[in-house]
C-alpha positions as CSV (number, residue, x, y, z in Angstrom):
1,X,99.4,121.4,-58.4
2,X,100.3,119.6,-55.7
3,X,96.7,118.8,-55.4
4,X,96.2,116.9,-58.3
5,X,99.4,115.1,-57.3
6,X,98.0,113.8,-54.7
7,X,94.2,112.9,-56.1
8,X,95.7,110.9,-59.1
9,X,98.4,108.8,-56.5
10,X,95.4,108.1,-53.9
11,X,92.9,107.4,-57.1
12,X,95.8,104.9,-58.4
13,X,95.6,103.3,-54.4
14,X,92.6,103.0,-54.7
15,X,92.2,101.2,-58.6
16,X,95.2,98.9,-56.6
17,X,92.7,98.4,-53.4
18,X,90.0,97.5,-55.3
19,X,91.4,95.2,-57.6
20,X,92.7,93.1,-54.4
21,X,90.0,92.5,-53.0
22,X,87.8,92.0,-56.0
23,X,90.0,88.4,-56.0
24,X,89.7,88.0,-52.4
25,X,86.0,88.4,-52.5
26,X,85.9,85.2,-55.2
27,X,87.7,83.6,-52.9
28,X,86.1,80.5,-50.5
29,X,87.9,82.5,-47.4
30,X,89.1,86.0,-47.1
31,X,93.2,85.8,-47.8
32,X,94.5,82.2,-48.7
33,X,96.4,82.5,-45.5
34,X,93.8,82.3,-43.3
35,X,92.4,79.6,-45.1
36,X,96.4,77.3,-44.8
37,X,96.1,78.8,-40.8
38,X,96.5,75.9,-38.1
39,X,94.5,78.1,-36.0
40,X,90.8,77.0,-34.9
41,X,88.7,79.2,-36.9
42,X,85.2,80.3,-35.4
43,X,82.4,79.2,-38.2
44,X,80.4,82.7,-38.9
45,X,76.6,82.8,-37.6
46,X,73.8,85.1,-37.3
47,X,73.8,87.8,-35.8
48,X,69.8,88.5,-34.9
49,X,71.2,92.2,-35.1
50,X,72.6,91.5,-38.2
51,X,69.9,91.4,-40.5
52,X,69.4,93.5,-43.4
53,X,66.8,96.6,-43.8
54,X,63.2,96.9,-45.2
55,X,64.5,97.4,-48.8
56,X,62.7,101.1,-49.2
57,X,62.5,102.6,-52.9
58,X,61.0,105.6,-51.9
59,X,62.2,108.4,-52.6
60,X,63.0,111.1,-50.3
61,X,60.8,114.4,-50.5
62,X,62.2,118.4,-49.8
63,X,62.2,119.9,-47.2
64,X,59.1,122.4,-46.6
65,X,61.5,125.2,-45.0
66,X,57.8,127.8,-44.8
67,X,56.8,128.2,-41.2
68,X,53.2,126.6,-40.5
69,X,50.6,128.9,-42.2
70,X,49.0,130.6,-39.3
71,X,45.0,130.8,-39.1
72,X,43.3,134.3,-40.1
73,X,41.5,135.7,-37.3
74,X,37.9,135.1,-39.9
75,X,38.8,131.4,-40.5
76,X,39.3,131.0,-36.1
77,X,35.7,132.4,-35.4
78,X,33.7,130.1,-38.2
79,X,33.5,126.6,-37.8
80,X,36.4,123.6,-37.1
81,X,35.0,121.9,-39.8
82,X,35.4,125.1,-42.6
83,X,37.5,123.5,-45.4
84,X,39.8,125.4,-47.1
85,X,37.7,127.4,-50.6
86,X,35.8,129.2,-47.4
87,X,38.7,130.5,-45.9
88,X,39.7,131.8,-49.3
89,X,36.4,133.1,-49.3
90,X,36.1,134.8,-46.5
91,X,39.7,136.5,-46.9
92,X,38.5,137.7,-50.1
93,X,35.8,139.8,-48.0
94,X,38.2,142.2,-47.1
95,X,38.6,144.4,-49.8
96,X,41.2,146.7,-48.9
97,X,43.6,143.4,-48.4
98,X,46.0,142.7,-50.6
99,X,45.9,138.8,-51.6
100,X,50.4,138.8,-52.2
101,X,51.0,141.0,-49.2
102,X,48.7,138.3,-47.1
103,X,49.8,135.0,-48.4
104,X,54.4,136.9,-48.6
105,X,53.3,137.5,-45.2
106,X,52.2,134.0,-44.7
107,X,55.2,132.6,-46.1
108,X,57.8,132.6,-43.3
109,X,61.1,130.8,-43.2
110,X,61.9,128.6,-40.9
111,X,65.3,129.9,-38.5
112,X,66.3,126.9,-37.9
113,X,66.5,122.8,-39.3
114,X,67.5,120.4,-37.5
115,X,67.9,116.4,-37.7
116,X,67.0,114.6,-41.2
117,X,64.6,117.5,-42.0
118,X,68.2,120.0,-42.4
119,X,69.0,117.2,-45.0
120,X,66.2,117.4,-47.4
121,X,66.9,121.6,-48.2
122,X,66.7,122.2,-51.7
123,X,69.7,123.8,-51.9
124,X,67.9,126.4,-54.1
125,X,66.3,127.3,-50.5
126,X,68.4,129.8,-48.2
127,X,69.6,128.0,-46.1
128,X,73.2,126.9,-45.0
129,X,74.1,123.4,-43.5
130,X,76.2,123.6,-41.1
131,X,77.9,120.4,-39.1
132,X,79.2,121.4,-35.5
133,X,80.2,117.8,-35.2
134,X,82.4,116.3,-38.7
135,X,85.1,113.3,-37.5
136,X,84.9,113.0,-34.1
137,X,85.5,116.2,-32.9
138,X,84.2,119.3,-33.0
139,X,84.1,121.1,-36.3
140,X,86.1,124.3,-35.8
141,X,87.6,125.9,-39.0
142,X,88.7,129.8,-40.0
143,X,85.1,129.7,-41.8
144,X,83.0,127.9,-38.8
145,X,84.5,129.4,-35.7
146,X,84.5,128.5,-32.2
147,X,81.3,130.5,-30.9
148,X,79.3,129.1,-33.9
149,X,79.8,125.7,-33.5
150,X,78.7,125.6,-30.0
151,X,75.7,128.3,-30.3
152,X,74.6,125.5,-33.0
153,X,74.6,122.5,-30.4
154,X,72.9,124.6,-28.2
155,X,70.2,124.9,-30.9
156,X,70.1,120.9,-31.3
157,X,69.6,120.4,-28.1
158,X,67.0,122.7,-27.1
159,X,65.5,122.3,-30.7
160,X,65.2,118.2,-29.4
161,X,63.9,119.0,-25.9
162,X,62.0,121.4,-26.7
163,X,59.8,119.9,-29.5
164,X,61.3,116.0,-29.0
165,X,61.4,115.8,-25.4
166,X,58.8,118.0,-24.6
167,X,60.9,119.6,-21.7
168,X,60.8,123.1,-21.2
169,X,63.5,125.6,-20.5
170,X,61.3,126.4,-17.4
171,X,61.6,122.6,-15.5
172,X,65.3,121.6,-16.9
173,X,66.2,122.1,-13.8
174,X,64.7,119.8,-12.5
175,X,66.3,117.6,-14.5
176,X,69.4,115.7,-14.7
177,X,71.3,115.3,-18.0
178,X,73.8,112.0,-19.0
179,X,76.2,113.2,-21.3
180,X,77.9,109.8,-23.3
181,X,80.8,111.3,-25.8
182,X,82.9,109.2,-27.9
183,X,86.5,108.4,-27.0
184,X,88.2,111.0,-30.1
185,X,86.8,114.3,-28.1
186,X,89.5,115.8,-26.2
187,X,90.1,117.4,-23.0
188,X,88.2,120.8,-23.9
189,X,85.8,119.6,-26.2
190,X,83.9,117.5,-22.8
191,X,84.7,121.4,-21.0
192,X,82.7,123.7,-23.8
193,X,79.9,120.7,-24.2
194,X,79.0,120.7,-20.2
195,X,78.9,124.3,-20.4
196,X,76.4,123.7,-23.1
197,X,74.5,121.4,-20.7
198,X,74.5,122.6,-17.2
199,X,75.0,126.7,-18.0
200,X,72.8,127.2,-21.1
201,X,70.8,123.7,-20.5
202,X,70.5,124.5,-17.2
203,X,70.8,121.1,-15.9
204,X,70.4,121.0,-12.3
205,X,73.8,118.5,-12.6
206,X,75.5,115.8,-15.3
207,X,77.6,113.3,-15.3
208,X,79.8,112.2,-18.3
209,X,80.6,109.0,-19.4
210,X,82.5,107.3,-22.5
211,X,80.4,105.8,-24.8
212,X,82.3,102.8,-25.3
213,X,81.9,102.0,-21.4
214,X,78.2,102.9,-21.7
215,X,77.7,100.1,-24.0
216,X,79.9,97.6,-22.5
217,X,77.1,98.7,-19.7
218,X,74.4,98.3,-21.7
219,X,74.9,94.7,-22.3
220,X,74.7,93.7,-19.4
221,X,79.0,93.0,-19.6
222,X,82.1,94.3,-17.5
223,X,84.7,93.7,-19.6
224,X,85.6,93.7,-23.5
225,X,87.2,95.0,-26.5
226,X,84.2,97.6,-27.9
227,X,84.8,98.4,-31.7
228,X,82.3,101.6,-32.2
229,X,81.7,102.3,-36.0
230,X,80.2,105.5,-37.2
231,X,78.9,107.7,-40.3
232,X,82.9,109.0,-39.3
233,X,84.9,108.4,-37.0
234,X,85.4,104.3,-36.3
235,X,86.7,104.1,-32.7
236,X,88.2,100.6,-30.5
237,X,89.1,100.5,-26.4
238,X,89.1,97.9,-24.1
239,X,87.0,97.9,-21.0
240,X,88.1,96.3,-18.3
241,X,85.9,95.2,-15.0
242,X,84.1,98.6,-15.8
243,X,86.4,100.7,-16.2
244,X,87.9,102.0,-19.9
245,X,92.0,102.0,-20.7
246,X,92.2,104.7,-22.0
247,X,96.4,103.3,-23.7
248,X,94.2,101.1,-25.6
249,X,92.2,104.1,-27.6
250,X,92.1,103.7,-31.4
251,X,90.3,106.0,-34.2
252,X,90.1,105.6,-37.7
253,X,89.3,107.8,-39.9
254,X,86.5,106.4,-41.9
255,X,82.6,105.1,-40.6
256,X,79.2,104.6,-42.5
257,X,79.1,107.6,-44.9
258,X,83.0,106.5,-46.6
259,X,81.4,102.8,-47.4
260,X,79.0,105.2,-49.0
261,X,80.6,106.9,-51.2
262,X,83.1,104.0,-52.2
263,X,79.9,102.9,-53.4
264,X,79.0,105.6,-55.2
265,X,82.8,105.2,-56.6
266,X,82.8,101.2,-57.0
267,X,79.3,101.8,-59.6
268,X,80.8,104.5,-61.4
269,X,84.0,102.4,-61.6
270,X,81.8,99.5,-63.3
271,X,79.4,102.4,-65.4
272,X,76.3,100.9,-63.9
273,X,75.3,104.6,-62.1
274,X,73.0,106.3,-64.3
275,X,74.0,109.7,-65.8
276,X,73.0,111.6,-63.2
277,X,73.9,114.7,-61.2
278,X,75.0,112.6,-57.7
279,X,76.8,115.0,-56.1
280,X,77.4,114.6,-52.2
281,X,78.6,117.9,-51.5
282,X,76.4,120.2,-52.5
283,X,73.2,117.5,-51.7
284,X,73.0,116.2,-48.2
285,X,70.0,114.4,-50.3
286,X,72.2,111.9,-52.1
287,X,74.6,111.5,-49.2
288,X,71.2,109.8,-47.7
289,X,69.9,108.2,-50.8
290,X,73.3,106.1,-50.8
291,X,73.2,106.2,-46.6
292,X,70.0,103.6,-47.8
293,X,71.0,101.5,-50.8
294,X,74.3,100.5,-48.7
295,X,71.9,99.5,-45.6
296,X,69.9,97.3,-47.9
297,X,72.0,95.9,-50.3
298,X,76.0,96.1,-49.0
299,X,77.1,93.2,-47.5
300,X,80.0,91.6,-47.1
301,X,80.0,87.7,-48.5
302,X,82.2,85.6,-50.9
303,X,81.3,86.4,-54.5
304,X,79.5,88.1,-56.4
305,X,76.9,90.2,-55.2
306,X,74.2,92.9,-57.7
307,X,71.1,93.7,-56.7
308,X,68.6,95.6,-58.9
309,X,67.9,99.4,-56.8
310,X,66.2,102.5,-57.7
311,X,68.2,105.0,-58.1
312,X,67.1,108.8,-56.9
313,X,68.0,112.0,-58.7
314,X,67.2,114.6,-56.9
315,X,67.4,118.5,-59.2
316,X,66.7,121.5,-58.2
317,X,63.1,122.4,-58.3
318,X,62.7,119.5,-59.5
319,X,60.3,116.6,-58.2
320,X,62.4,113.8,-57.9
321,X,63.4,111.3,-60.5
322,X,63.7,107.3,-60.6
323,X,66.5,105.3,-62.5
324,X,65.5,101.3,-62.1
325,X,69.2,99.7,-62.4
326,X,71.4,96.4,-61.7
327,X,74.4,97.4,-58.7
328,X,76.8,95.0,-58.8
329,X,80.1,94.6,-56.3
330,X,77.5,95.4,-53.7
331,X,80.1,93.5,-51.1
332,X,83.3,95.1,-52.4
333,X,83.1,98.7,-49.9
334,X,82.1,97.4,-47.1
335,X,85.6,95.8,-47.0
336,X,87.5,98.8,-47.2
337,X,87.2,98.8,-43.8
338,X,89.8,96.7,-43.6
339,X,91.4,98.3,-46.7
340,X,91.1,102.3,-45.9
341,X,93.0,103.0,-48.8
342,X,90.1,101.7,-50.9
343,X,87.2,104.4,-49.6
344,X,86.6,108.1,-50.6
345,X,88.8,110.8,-48.9
346,X,87.0,113.5,-47.1
347,X,86.9,116.5,-48.6
348,X,86.8,118.7,-45.9
349,X,90.2,119.4,-44.4
350,X,90.7,118.4,-40.4
351,X,89.6,121.1,-37.9
352,X,92.9,122.9,-36.6
353,X,94.3,120.4,-33.7
354,X,95.8,123.0,-32.4
355,X,92.6,124.4,-30.3
356,X,92.5,121.5,-28.7
357,X,95.7,122.4,-26.3
358,X,94.0,122.2,-22.9
359,X,97.3,123.6,-20.4
360,X,94.7,123.2,-17.8
361,X,95.0,119.4,-17.4
362,X,93.9,118.7,-13.5
363,X,95.7,115.0,-13.9
364,X,99.2,116.2,-14.8
365,X,101.1,116.4,-11.8
366,X,100.8,119.7,-10.8
367,X,99.5,119.1,-7.2
368,X,103.8,118.2,-5.8
369,X,104.3,121.5,-6.8
370,X,105.1,124.9,-4.7
371,X,102.9,127.6,-6.2
372,X,103.7,131.4,-5.9
373,X,101.7,132.6,-3.2
374,X,101.1,136.6,-1.8
375,X,102.4,137.2,1.4
376,X,99.3,138.7,2.8
377,X,97.3,135.5,2.1
378,X,97.8,132.3,5.2
379,X,99.1,129.0,3.8
380,X,95.4,127.6,5.2
381,X,93.8,129.5,2.0
382,X,95.9,126.7,-0.5
383,X,94.1,123.7,1.3
384,X,96.1,120.4,0.3
385,X,98.0,122.1,-2.4
386,X,101.2,120.1,-2.3
387,X,98.7,117.0,-1.4
388,X,99.3,114.2,-3.6
389,X,95.5,112.6,-3.9
390,X,95.8,108.4,-3.0
391,X,92.2,107.7,-5.8
392,X,94.9,109.3,-8.8
393,X,97.9,107.5,-7.6
394,X,96.8,104.4,-9.9
395,X,96.0,105.8,-12.8
396,X,98.7,106.8,-15.5
397,X,99.7,110.6,-15.7
398,X,99.3,111.2,-20.0
399,X,100.2,114.8,-21.2
400,X,97.4,117.0,-22.7
401,X,97.7,116.2,-26.3
402,X,95.6,115.6,-29.5
403,X,94.1,111.9,-29.9
404,X,96.1,110.8,-32.8
405,X,94.1,109.0,-36.5
406,X,95.5,105.6,-36.7
407,X,95.7,104.8,-40.6
408,X,95.0,101.2,-40.4
409,X,92.4,99.0,-40.6
410,X,90.4,97.5,-38.3
411,X,91.4,94.5,-38.0
412,X,94.9,96.2,-37.5
413,X,93.5,98.3,-35.0
414,X,91.5,95.5,-33.0
415,X,94.4,93.5,-32.5
416,X,97.4,96.2,-31.4
417,X,94.4,98.1,-28.8
418,X,94.3,94.6,-27.1
419,X,98.0,93.9,-27.1
420,X,98.9,97.1,-25.7
421,X,97.0,95.6,-22.5
422,X,100.1,93.5,-22.1
423,X,98.6,90.5,-19.5
424,X,97.8,87.5,-21.7
425,X,94.8,86.8,-19.8
426,X,93.3,89.5,-20.3
427,X,94.0,89.1,-23.9
428,X,92.6,86.2,-24.4
429,X,88.7,87.6,-22.8
430,X,89.5,90.4,-24.5
431,X,89.8,88.8,-28.0
432,X,87.1,86.7,-27.0
433,X,84.6,88.9,-25.6
434,X,84.6,91.5,-28.6
435,X,81.7,93.6,-29.1
436,X,80.8,95.8,-32.6
437,X,78.1,99.2,-31.7
438,X,77.2,101.5,-34.8
439,X,74.9,101.5,-37.4
440,X,78.3,99.8,-39.5
441,X,77.7,96.7,-37.0
442,X,74.2,96.4,-38.7
443,X,76.2,95.4,-41.7
444,X,75.8,92.0,-43.5
445,X,78.5,89.1,-42.6
446,X,80.3,91.9,-40.7
447,X,80.7,89.6,-37.9
448,X,82.5,86.8,-39.8
449,X,85.1,88.7,-41.2
450,X,85.9,90.8,-38.9
451,X,86.2,87.4,-36.0
452,X,88.9,86.1,-39.5
453,X,90.5,89.8,-40.4
454,X,91.2,89.5,-36.8
455,X,92.3,86.2,-35.5
456,X,94.6,86.4,-39.1
457,X,96.1,89.9,-37.9
458,X,97.4,88.5,-34.6
459,X,101.6,87.9,-35.0
460,X,102.2,84.8,-35.1
461,X,104.5,84.5,-31.2
462,X,101.4,85.1,-29.8
463,X,99.4,82.1,-27.4
464,X,96.2,83.4,-28.5
465,X,93.9,81.1,-31.5
466,X,90.4,82.0,-31.2
467,X,88.4,85.1,-31.6
468,X,84.8,86.1,-30.8
469,X,82.2,88.2,-31.8
470,X,79.7,88.8,-29.2
471,X,76.3,88.9,-30.1
472,X,74.7,91.6,-29.6
473,X,71.7,91.6,-26.9
474,X,69.9,94.5,-28.3
475,X,70.3,97.0,-31.2
476,X,74.1,98.2,-31.4
477,X,72.9,101.6,-33.1
478,X,71.9,102.7,-29.7
479,X,72.9,100.0,-27.0
480,X,75.1,103.5,-25.9
481,X,72.6,105.1,-25.2
482,X,71.0,102.5,-22.5
483,X,73.9,101.6,-21.4
484,X,74.0,105.2,-19.9
485,X,70.7,105.1,-18.4
486,X,72.3,102.5,-16.5
487,X,75.7,104.3,-15.6
488,X,73.7,106.9,-14.7
489,X,71.4,105.3,-11.7
490,X,74.2,103.3,-10.0
491,X,74.9,103.4,-7.4
492,X,79.0,104.7,-7.5
493,X,78.0,106.6,-10.4
494,X,76.3,109.6,-7.6
495,X,79.8,111.2,-6.3
496,X,80.9,111.6,-10.3
497,X,77.8,113.9,-10.9
498,X,78.8,117.6,-11.5
499,X,76.1,120.2,-10.0
500,X,75.6,123.3,-12.1
501,X,76.6,125.5,-9.3
502,X,79.5,124.2,-9.0
503,X,80.5,123.7,-12.1
504,X,79.8,127.4,-13.1
505,X,80.7,129.2,-10.1
506,X,83.8,127.2,-8.8
507,X,85.3,126.4,-12.0
508,X,88.4,124.8,-11.9
509,X,89.3,124.2,-8.1
510,X,92.7,123.6,-6.7
511,X,92.5,121.5,-4.4
512,X,89.5,119.8,-4.2
513,X,89.8,116.4,-4.8
514,X,86.9,117.9,-8.0
515,X,88.8,117.3,-10.8
516,X,86.4,116.4,-13.0
517,X,86.8,119.3,-14.8
518,X,89.9,118.6,-16.6
519,X,90.1,115.1,-16.3
520,X,90.8,112.9,-19.2
521,X,89.6,110.2,-17.4
522,X,86.0,111.6,-17.0
523,X,84.9,107.2,-17.5
524,X,86.4,106.2,-14.3
525,X,85.4,109.0,-11.9
526,X,83.2,107.2,-9.7
527,X,85.5,104.4,-9.8
528,X,87.9,107.0,-8.8
529,X,86.0,109.2,-6.0
530,X,84.3,105.6,-4.1
531,X,88.1,104.3,-3.8
532,X,89.8,108.2,-1.9
């Protein structure tokens, strides 16, 4: 079978990659060539936010999938201090009431469950986990249609606004939304999410900013190379003077969850994992456990790293079991960021990329095109249709196409992204202004590893001899949200706000100059409008 051959080939490559990494981690430098490099090498330092998380060995608990039982009317008439036994007694006074029927009516399943609670639902319960976003894109497939994906996104956001932020639907027209999106999203995905925010959630207005650009502003910078390491995707993009450079964008199809799966594979490779049924595909609780172990014990460091950890088993219909075991080679899984062949491939197929073809990209050169016109309509009906808009002339025109995923390591992606700027002064500045964000950025020892690996990946003919990762001024996991709030209140961003009525009624308005609905450069809206 073709699938088995591919799986065997990937397994062999992973074994080879593991042998290489295991040998590299035992020498003082990560690479012999780096050790002999004549370039000055920056020494690693302690990042205030790269401290290991508290090592909690407490097991996760299964989510209660039933709604809260309503209090019987007889109990409402009683004192507020009445205990549970008295409630049962008062209910039992109704001779014609069937207790079993009452209990069954009270045990009503929750309509939907969001957040981490959804990952802790037992597989035996009548629920199906929906993941509307996967690998940096809307998770559209033959069995998960677009309409269902968008409905699930709306349900999640509506639940957060109602249950967590306590903003009822009747008051949302008094609010504006800042939509911070990853660089991996395509044109059509951005438009669909904007429609959810403005049309369905009924916000008065919204503005879109890229996650990398927001992270730069969140740390008080204007120019940096942002490396966003999330759970499933790692992206690289360079920002110069507050504007993201689209040609520097790199998307890598791996993240923190891949490191967690690699951690499981490494322990099974050494036969240190307990004899329990750990199945990430059918039990999301196991992935939560692996993520916790990775965050608590895994780090990048020379030598052999092992630790005694408590591994939990989550069997159907049984309480969690505890298994104290010694885990070894804990410094190997995070090195998969630099050696992607070590990482265990995802079991889910990628979304159909043809769905993202957007033939309404307003950045295409259609502003100088003669469109057919009806003879009964005057020329004034098409204002400025053949007139070029100067605010877009300084930006390159790119055809609409799905964004590519790079099959390279993190160091090569950062180097390629910075060198694509083409200016030596900017390149030197960016190599000394690398910013790591996302949950994976908290991995111990990652900063010096990135500095050494990126320095080694720079071609010898480039006049660059220094690489530095900037220390984050706030927690890398939410620095983008802080930067999004900053961008939302800056004066030059006012013209970039998209109003609900304009979005719903006008849509694509040819010649209006408002290209935000289909603009590939949504992150540069404010700069463009202020220069127009």
